C-alpha positions as CSV (number, residue, x, y, z in Angstrom):
1,M,0.0,0.0,0.0
2,L,2.8,2.4,1.0
3,K,4.6,1.6,-2.2
4,Q,1.5,2.5,-4.2
5,V,1.1,5.8,-2.4
6,V,4.8,6.7,-3.1
7,L,4.6,5.7,-6.7
8,G,1.3,7.7,-7.1
9,G,3.0,10.7,-5.5
10,L,5.9,10.5,-7.8
11,A,3.7,10.2,-10.8
12,V,1.8,13.3,-9.8
13,A,5.1,15.1,-9.3
14,V,6.4,14.0,-12.7
15,V,3.2,15.0,-14.4
16,G,3.2,18.4,-12.6
17,A,6.8,19.0,-13.5
18,I,6.1,18.2,-17.2
19,G,3.0,20.5,-17.1
20,F,4.9,23.3,-15.5
21,G,7.7,22.9,-18.1
22,I,5.2,23.1,-20.9
23,Y,3.7,26.2,-19.3
24,A,7.1,27.8,-18.7
25,Y,8.5,27.2,-22.1
26,K,8.4,30.1,-24.5
27,P,9.9,29.9,-28.0
28,A,12.5,32.3,-29.2
29,Y,11.6,34.8,-31.9
30,E,13.9,35.1,-34.9
31,P,16.2,38.2,-34.7
32,I,15.6,40.9,-37.2
33,A,18.3,42.8,-39.1
34,A,18.6,46.6,-38.6
35,D,17.3,47.2,-42.0
36,Q,14.2,45.1,-41.5
37,N,12.4,47.8,-39.5
38,A,9.9,49.8,-41.6
39,E,9.8,53.6,-41.6
40,F,7.6,54.7,-38.7
41,D,5.0,57.5,-38.8
42,P,6.6,60.6,-37.0
43,L,3.3,61.0,-35.1
44,V,3.5,57.4,-33.9
45,V,7.1,58.0,-32.9
46,E,6.2,61.1,-30.9
47,R,3.4,59.3,-29.2
48,G,5.9,56.6,-28.3
49,R,8.2,59.2,-26.8
50,I,5.5,60.6,-24.6
51,L,4.4,57.1,-23.4
52,A,8.0,56.1,-22.7
53,A,8.4,59.2,-20.6
54,A,5.1,58.5,-18.8
55,G,6.5,55.1,-18.0
56,Y,9.8,56.7,-16.9
57,C,11.5,54.0,-19.0
58,A,14.8,56.0,-19.2
59,T,14.9,56.4,-15.4
60,C,15.1,52.6,-14.8
61,H,17.1,51.8,-17.9
62,T,19.9,54.4,-17.4
63,A,22.7,53.9,-15.0
64,A,23.9,57.0,-13.0
65,D,27.0,57.4,-15.3
66,G,25.6,55.7,-18.3
67,E,24.1,56.5,-21.7
68,P,20.3,56.9,-21.9
69,Y,18.4,53.6,-22.1
70,A,21.7,51.6,-22.0
71,G,20.7,49.7,-18.9
72,N,22.8,48.6,-15.8
73,Y,20.7,50.6,-13.4
74,A,20.8,48.8,-10.1
75,M,17.5,47.9,-8.5
76,E,17.5,46.6,-4.9
77,T,14.6,44.1,-4.6
78,G,15.0,42.6,-1.1
79,F,16.0,39.4,-2.8
80,G,19.2,40.8,-4.3
81,T,20.2,43.4,-6.9
82,I,18.8,43.3,-10.4
83,Y,20.4,45.4,-13.2
84,S,18.2,46.8,-15.9
85,T,18.7,45.7,-19.5
86,N,20.0,47.7,-22.4
87,L,16.9,49.1,-24.1
88,T,18.7,50.9,-27.0
89,P,18.4,49.5,-30.5
90,D,22.0,48.1,-30.5
91,V,21.7,44.7,-32.2
92,E,24.3,42.9,-30.1
93,T,23.7,44.1,-26.5
94,G,20.4,46.0,-26.8
95,I,17.0,45.2,-28.4
96,G,17.9,46.0,-32.0
97,A,17.2,42.4,-33.0
98,Y,13.7,42.5,-31.5
99,S,10.8,42.4,-33.9
100,K,7.6,44.3,-33.1
101,E,6.1,41.0,-32.0
102,A,9.0,40.2,-29.7
103,F,8.8,43.6,-28.1
104,R,5.0,43.2,-27.6
105,R,5.6,39.8,-25.8
106,A,8.2,41.4,-23.5
107,M,5.8,44.2,-22.6
108,H,2.7,42.1,-22.3
109,E,4.1,38.8,-21.0
110,G,7.5,39.5,-19.5
111,V,9.4,37.2,-21.9
112,D,12.4,38.4,-23.9
113,R,13.2,37.6,-27.5
114,E,15.1,34.5,-26.6
115,G,12.2,33.1,-24.7
116,R,13.6,33.8,-21.2
117,H,11.2,35.0,-18.5
118,L,11.9,38.5,-17.2
119,F,12.1,39.3,-13.5
120,P,9.2,41.3,-12.2
121,A,11.4,44.3,-11.4
122,F,10.3,45.1,-14.9
123,P,6.6,45.9,-14.4
124,Y,5.1,43.8,-17.2
125,D,2.2,43.0,-14.9
126,H,1.2,46.6,-15.5
127,F,2.3,47.0,-19.1
128,T,0.2,44.0,-20.0
129,K,-2.8,46.3,-19.7
130,M,-1.6,48.5,-22.6
131,T,-3.0,48.3,-26.1
132,D,-0.9,46.9,-28.9
133,D,-0.9,50.3,-30.6
134,D,0.6,52.0,-27.5
135,V,3.2,49.3,-27.1
136,D,4.0,49.5,-30.9
137,A,4.4,53.3,-30.5
138,I,7.0,52.9,-27.8
139,Y,8.8,50.4,-30.0
140,A,8.7,52.8,-32.9
141,Y,10.2,55.5,-30.7
142,I,13.0,53.3,-29.4
143,M,13.9,52.0,-32.8
144,T,13.8,55.5,-34.4
145,D,15.0,58.1,-31.9
146,V,17.0,56.3,-29.2
147,A,20.7,56.1,-30.1
148,P,22.1,52.5,-30.1
149,V,24.7,51.9,-27.3
150,K,26.9,48.9,-27.0
151,A,27.0,48.2,-23.3
152,T,28.2,45.1,-21.4
153,P,25.4,43.9,-19.1
154,T,26.1,43.6,-15.4
155,E,25.2,40.2,-14.0
156,N,22.2,40.2,-11.6
157,E,23.1,39.5,-7.9
158,L,20.4,37.0,-7.0
159,P,21.0,33.8,-5.0
160,F,20.2,30.4,-6.3
161,P,17.4,29.3,-7.1
162,L,16.0,32.8,-7.4
163,N,18.3,33.5,-10.3
164,Q,16.7,30.7,-12.4
165,R,14.5,32.5,-14.9
166,F,12.2,29.6,-15.6
167,L,10.9,29.8,-12.0
168,Q,9.5,33.2,-12.9
169,A,6.8,31.3,-14.8
170,G,5.6,30.1,-11.4
171,W,5.6,33.6,-10.0
172,K,3.5,34.7,-13.0
173,L,1.1,31.8,-12.5
174,L,0.6,32.8,-8.9
175,F,0.5,36.6,-9.1
176,A,0.3,38.1,-12.6
177,D,-3.0,39.1,-14.0
178,F,-2.4,39.2,-17.8
179,G,-4.7,40.9,-20.3
180,R,-5.5,44.3,-21.7
181,Y,-7.3,47.0,-19.6
182,T,-11.1,46.5,-19.6
183,P,-13.1,49.7,-19.2
184,D,-15.5,50.0,-16.3
185,A,-18.9,50.6,-17.8
186,D,-20.1,52.3,-14.7
187,Q,-17.4,55.0,-15.0
188,S,-16.9,57.9,-17.4
189,D,-14.6,57.8,-20.4
190,E,-12.3,60.2,-18.6
191,W,-12.1,58.0,-15.5
192,N,-11.4,55.0,-17.6
193,R,-8.6,56.8,-19.5
194,G,-7.1,57.7,-16.2
195,A,-7.4,54.1,-14.9
196,Y,-5.8,52.8,-18.1
197,L,-2.8,55.2,-17.6
198,A,-2.5,54.7,-13.8
199,E,-2.7,50.9,-13.9
200,G,-0.8,50.5,-17.2
201,I,2.0,52.7,-18.5
202,T,2.5,54.9,-15.4
203,H,2.2,51.8,-13.1
204,C,1.4,53.9,-10.0
205,G,0.6,50.7,-8.0
206,A,4.2,49.5,-8.4
207,C,5.3,52.0,-5.7
208,H,2.0,52.8,-3.9
209,T,0.8,49.2,-3.3
210,P,2.3,47.0,-0.6
211,R,3.9,43.7,-1.6
212,N,3.8,40.2,-0.2
213,A,6.8,38.1,0.9
214,L,7.4,37.1,-2.7
215,G,7.6,40.6,-4.0
216,A,4.1,40.7,-5.7
217,E,1.7,43.5,-5.3
218,I,-1.1,42.6,-2.9
219,A,-4.1,43.1,-5.2
220,S,-6.6,43.5,-2.4
221,A,-4.5,46.4,-1.0
222,Q,-4.1,48.4,-4.2
223,F,-2.8,51.9,-3.6
224,E,-2.7,51.4,0.2
225,G,0.9,52.7,0.4
226,A,4.4,51.1,0.7
227,E,8.0,51.9,1.3
228,I,10.2,52.5,-1.7
229,D,13.9,53.3,-1.7
230,R,13.7,54.1,2.0
231,W,11.0,56.7,1.2
232,I,7.3,56.3,1.9
233,A,4.9,56.1,-1.1
234,P,1.7,57.2,0.7
235,A,-1.7,55.5,0.3
236,L,-3.7,56.8,-2.6
237,T,-6.9,55.7,-0.9
238,A,-9.2,57.0,1.8
239,D,-6.4,56.0,4.2
240,N,-4.1,58.7,2.8
241,P,-2.7,60.4,5.9
242,S,-2.7,64.0,4.5
243,S,-4.5,66.4,6.9
244,V,-6.1,68.1,3.8
245,P,-7.8,65.6,1.4
246,W,-6.4,65.4,-2.1
247,N,-8.7,66.5,-4.9
248,T,-8.5,66.5,-8.7
249,S,-7.0,70.0,-8.8
250,E,-4.2,69.1,-6.3
251,F,-3.4,65.9,-8.2
252,K,-3.2,67.8,-11.5
253,S,-0.9,70.4,-10.1
254,Y,1.3,67.7,-8.5
255,L,1.6,65.6,-11.7
256,K,2.1,68.6,-14.0
257,D,4.3,71.0,-11.9
258,G,5.7,68.7,-9.2
259,V,4.0,70.7,-6.4
260,A,0.6,70.7,-4.8
261,T,-0.3,73.7,-2.6
262,Y,-1.7,71.7,0.2
263,H,0.5,68.6,0.0
264,G,4.0,69.6,-0.9
265,I,6.5,68.7,-3.6
266,A,7.5,65.7,-5.7
267,A,10.8,64.6,-4.2
268,G,12.8,61.4,-3.8
269,P,11.6,58.6,-6.1
270,M,8.6,60.7,-7.1
271,G,10.8,63.5,-8.6
272,P,11.6,61.7,-11.8
273,V,8.1,60.2,-12.0
274,V,6.8,63.7,-12.5
275,H,9.7,65.6,-14.2
276,A,11.0,62.9,-16.4
277,G,7.7,61.2,-16.8
278,V,4.0,61.9,-16.4
279,R,4.2,65.7,-17.0
280,E,4.9,64.8,-20.7
281,L,1.4,63.5,-21.1
282,P,-1.1,65.7,-22.9
283,E,-3.3,67.9,-20.8
284,A,-6.3,65.7,-21.3
285,D,-4.4,62.7,-20.1
286,L,-3.2,64.6,-17.0
287,D,-6.8,65.6,-16.3
288,A,-8.0,61.9,-16.7
289,L,-5.2,60.6,-14.4
290,S,-6.1,63.3,-11.8
291,V,-9.8,62.4,-12.0
292,Y,-9.0,58.7,-11.5
293,L,-6.6,59.2,-8.6
294,A,-9.0,61.7,-6.9
295,D,-11.8,59.1,-7.1
296,K,-9.5,56.4,-5.6
297,V,-8.5,58.7,-2.7
298,G,-12.2,59.6,-2.1
299,A,-11.9,63.3,-3.0
300,G,-14.8,65.6,-2.0
301,D,-15.9,69.0,-3.3
302,A,-14.8,71.1,-0.3
303,D,-12.5,74.0,-0.8
304,P,-9.1,73.0,0.8
305,A,-8.4,76.6,1.6
306,Q,-11.3,76.6,4.1
307,S,-10.6,73.3,5.8
308,D,-10.1,73.3,9.5
309,A,-6.6,71.9,9.1
310,V,-5.4,74.7,6.8
311,L,-6.9,77.5,8.9
312,A,-5.5,76.0,12.1
313,S,-2.0,75.5,10.6
314,L,-2.0,79.1,9.3
315,D,-3.0,80.3,12.7
316,S,-0.3,78.3,14.5
317,N,2.3,79.6,11.9
318,R,2.2,83.0,13.5
319,P,5.2,83.8,15.7
320,D,4.8,82.7,19.2
321,P,6.7,84.7,21.8
322,K,7.5,81.5,23.6
323,Y,9.2,79.8,20.7
324,R,12.7,80.3,22.1
325,R,12.0,77.7,24.8
326,D,11.9,74.8,22.4
327,L,15.0,73.8,20.3
328,G,12.9,72.6,17.4
329,A,10.8,75.8,17.3
330,R,14.0,77.9,17.4
331,L,15.6,76.0,14.6
332,Y,12.5,76.1,12.6
333,A,12.2,79.9,13.0
334,T,15.8,80.4,11.9
335,A,16.3,77.7,9.2
336,C,12.8,77.1,7.8
337,A,10.3,79.8,8.5
338,S,11.8,82.3,6.0
339,C,10.5,80.1,3.1
340,H,7.6,78.2,4.7
341,Y,5.9,81.1,6.4
342,N,2.2,81.4,5.5
343,T,-0.4,83.4,7.4
344,Q,-3.4,84.4,5.3
345,Q,-3.2,81.7,2.6
346,I,-0.8,79.1,1.4
347,A,1.5,80.1,-1.5
348,Q,2.2,77.7,-4.3
349,G,5.8,76.5,-4.0
350,R,5.9,77.4,-0.3
351,P,4.6,74.3,1.5
352,D,2.9,74.8,4.8
353,L,4.6,72.2,6.9
354,G,1.8,71.8,9.3
355,I,-0.4,70.1,6.7
356,N,2.4,68.8,4.5
357,S,2.1,65.1,3.7
358,S,5.6,64.3,5.1
359,T,4.7,65.5,8.6
360,N,1.5,63.5,8.7
361,L,2.9,60.1,7.6
362,D,3.3,57.3,10.1
363,T,7.1,57.4,9.6
364,P,9.4,60.5,9.4
365,N,11.5,59.2,6.5
366,N,10.3,61.6,3.8
367,L,10.6,64.7,6.0
368,I,14.1,63.7,7.2
369,H,15.3,63.0,3.6
370,V,14.2,66.5,2.5
371,I,15.7,68.3,5.6
372,L,19.0,66.5,5.1
373,D,19.4,66.7,1.3
374,G,17.0,69.4,0.2
375,V,15.1,69.5,-3.1
376,N,16.9,70.3,-6.3
377,G,16.1,70.0,-10.0
378,P,14.6,68.0,-11.4
379,E,12.6,67.5,-8.3
380,G,9.8,69.6,-6.9
381,M,8.6,72.8,-8.6
382,A,10.5,74.2,-11.6
383,G,12.6,77.2,-10.5
384,V,12.2,76.5,-6.8
385,V,14.9,74.8,-4.7
386,M,15.4,74.0,-1.0
387,P,18.9,73.7,0.5
388,G,19.9,70.6,2.4
389,F,21.0,70.9,6.0
390,R,23.1,67.7,6.1
391,T,26.3,69.6,7.0
392,A,24.6,72.4,8.9
393,L,22.5,70.5,11.4
394,T,23.3,67.6,13.7
395,D,21.1,64.5,14.1
396,T,19.7,66.0,17.3
397,E,18.8,69.3,15.6
398,V,17.2,67.6,12.6
399,A,15.2,65.4,15.0
400,A,14.2,68.5,17.0
401,I,12.8,70.3,13.9
402,A,10.9,67.1,12.9
403,A,9.5,66.6,16.4
404,Y,8.4,70.3,16.5
405,L,6.6,70.0,13.2
406,R,5.0,66.7,14.1
407,D,3.7,68.0,17.4
408,A,3.2,71.7,17.3
409,R,2.3,72.1,13.7
410,A,0.7,68.8,12.6
411,G,-0.8,67.9,16.0
412,Q,0.2,64.2,15.5
413,P,1.6,61.7,17.9
414,A,5.4,61.8,18.3
415,W,7.5,59.6,16.0
416,P,9.5,57.0,18.1
417,E,13.3,56.8,18.0
418,L,13.4,59.9,15.9
419,E,17.0,60.8,16.4
420,A,18.1,57.2,15.6
421,T,16.1,57.3,12.4
422,V,17.8,60.6,11.4
423,A,21.2,59.0,12.0
424,D,20.3,55.9,10.0
425,I,19.0,57.8,7.0
426,R,22.0,60.2,7.2
427,V,24.5,57.3,7.0
428,N,22.6,54.8,4.7
429,G,20.7,57.3,2.6
430,P,18.1,56.3,0.0
431,Q,18.4,53.0,-1.8
432,A,18.0,52.6,-5.5
433,H,15.0,50.5,-6.5
């Protein structure tokens, strides 16, 4: 009897392994020669440029000291370091040998021309929602306007067996929801356009959705916030911690100009998302994206300028004769207030730190990053910079400012171990994703 059970178990395992092998196998596509690509319509190429910008393709496919799109950008995944591929049309080391069909498969299924499964650091689980026409437009742009670069790829630093690409087929089977975006009949065309962009090319959920132990986005927690590169990507739901609710206008300003009057600036990982990315979209697409995000966050119709939080923060921003008693208040008055001082209304580009998103998050990371390293182009609002105080303030002083803003201005519970967090971020800094 035991022998039969063992043999039956082995038979099931063998059949399962064969079935998985059949599922995982993807044939290679024949390479094309450089002269096999047809001439592309300039309008299609330009649309591809805009879409590639909105997907911030260059950001993740350009090393710090490398040529645009030539790859080798290091992405820390929690399982090891993955280096992005050369996306230029170089035939030998890039994607110059990719046919249009091979490029579509890579974008929609996460499989390269040779039939190898791509690691999900490449967000094909979002790009799968894009139409063939949009994917083809990006292909046309890369093959036409991106200069070919011969670049030696850096080997990924993943432990065995995570470095075995065929196992990614199992990850896809468990977590990837393949297929094009399906419009929601109960929503407007503008909302659906915004959803198509947010869930597809701009892949907002890749940063703003928490992930499980295997690195997959938790579908039931879409847009509920996550940590990225030691920064916090806040929730884009009703759980967003901002003291002033986001609305369509605030999202539009943030995505277009990198600053929202009642929420602050696009800094850290969000800087290139705006300035090298979504701001390139046409006005109508920015409107649609803002409508969709505002709906997700549960925006209302109230005027933010008249909210209790704004009025209270403006009132508390007035000089207090007792401010000299508190180190954080003194430092804020001397180092911060000259730029962040608002009394009657909040000026664009001059965030009020009592209602700023960074002072209302559960962790102080974002605020500490900005105090230490400031905001420079291409982050934030064009033409507006903030100096960093890394060499001017000690850990104790940075923690004092953060504690003052959290307590006296935001009215939120104190952050624990604040000075230790400042010291950690000062030494270790942000991590590349």
